[in-house]
N, C-alpha and C positions, 0 to 999 in steps of 0.2 A: 276509464283510464286505467292503464296498467300501473300497479304500485311496485316500486323498486325497494327492496329491503337492503339497506347498506350494512352488510356484515362481511367484514374481511379482517385479516390479521392486523393491518395498520390502524383501522378504526378502533378495534378492540384495544390495541396497545395504547393509543392516544387517550382513550377513555380511562384506562387503568392508571395512566400517569396524571389524571386530573384535568385533561383538556376536554372542552365541550365540542362534540362533533354532531351537527344536525342530523336527525334521523336515527340516532342511537336508540337502542332498546334499553329500557330500565326495567328491572324486576324489583317490585316492592315486596320484600320478604314478609312483611306483616300481613298483607292481604293476598299474597301469592298472585298478584296481577302483573301482567307484562304491559308496559307503557312505552309508546314511541314518542320521543320529544322532538319538536321542531320549532324554529323561530322564523317568523316572517316579518319583513320590513316593508311598510307601505309609505310611499312619499306623497305628501300632500302638496297643495298649491303654495303654501307658505314655506316650502323647502324644509319643513320639519318631518321627521320620520315617526310613524306610528309603529311601535314594536309589539308584536303579538306572540306570546309563548303558547304553543299548542301541545297538549298532552292527549294522545290518542290511545285509548284502552283497547286491548286486543279481544277482550271478552265482552259479553253483553253486560249492561249495567245491573248491579245487584242491589236491591233495596236494603239489604242487611249491612252494607258497607257505608262508612262515613267517608266519602270521597274528599270532602273538604280537608279532613285531617290527614288523609293519605297523601294528598298532593302538597300540603304545607311544607314539609322538609325538602321536597323536590324543588319547589319554587324558591325557597329561601336560599338554596345553594347556587341559584342562577347568578352569574357574575355581571349581568347587565340589567338596567332598569327597564321594565316592560310596562306598558299601559294596562294590559289585562292578560289573564290566562284563559284560554279557550280549552275546555275539556270536551272531548267527543268520544262517542262509542259508535263506530261505523257499522257494527253488526246489528244495531238497533233499527227498528222500523221508524222511519222519519215521519213524525206527525206535525212538528212545528220546529222552528228555529228558536 
């Protein structure tokens, strides 16, 4: 599947004004990691939505970094309640989910 990077002047403007735009790139200046953030909503049979916040790291996972502390301030600024946060490294070889 072809991945589309959402980088344009309007998205950048909204992000700088404090609006959340799905698919934005975040740069964590402490770890120098580039992260793409996305939110997915899944509707269940009981009409309730499951909210999943996804953080996708552009680099391979580094054992020297404490990712739990890297994502904590990112997750804390999220303006909606989510059931869980999914962290992925798409450049990693997939051994298990």
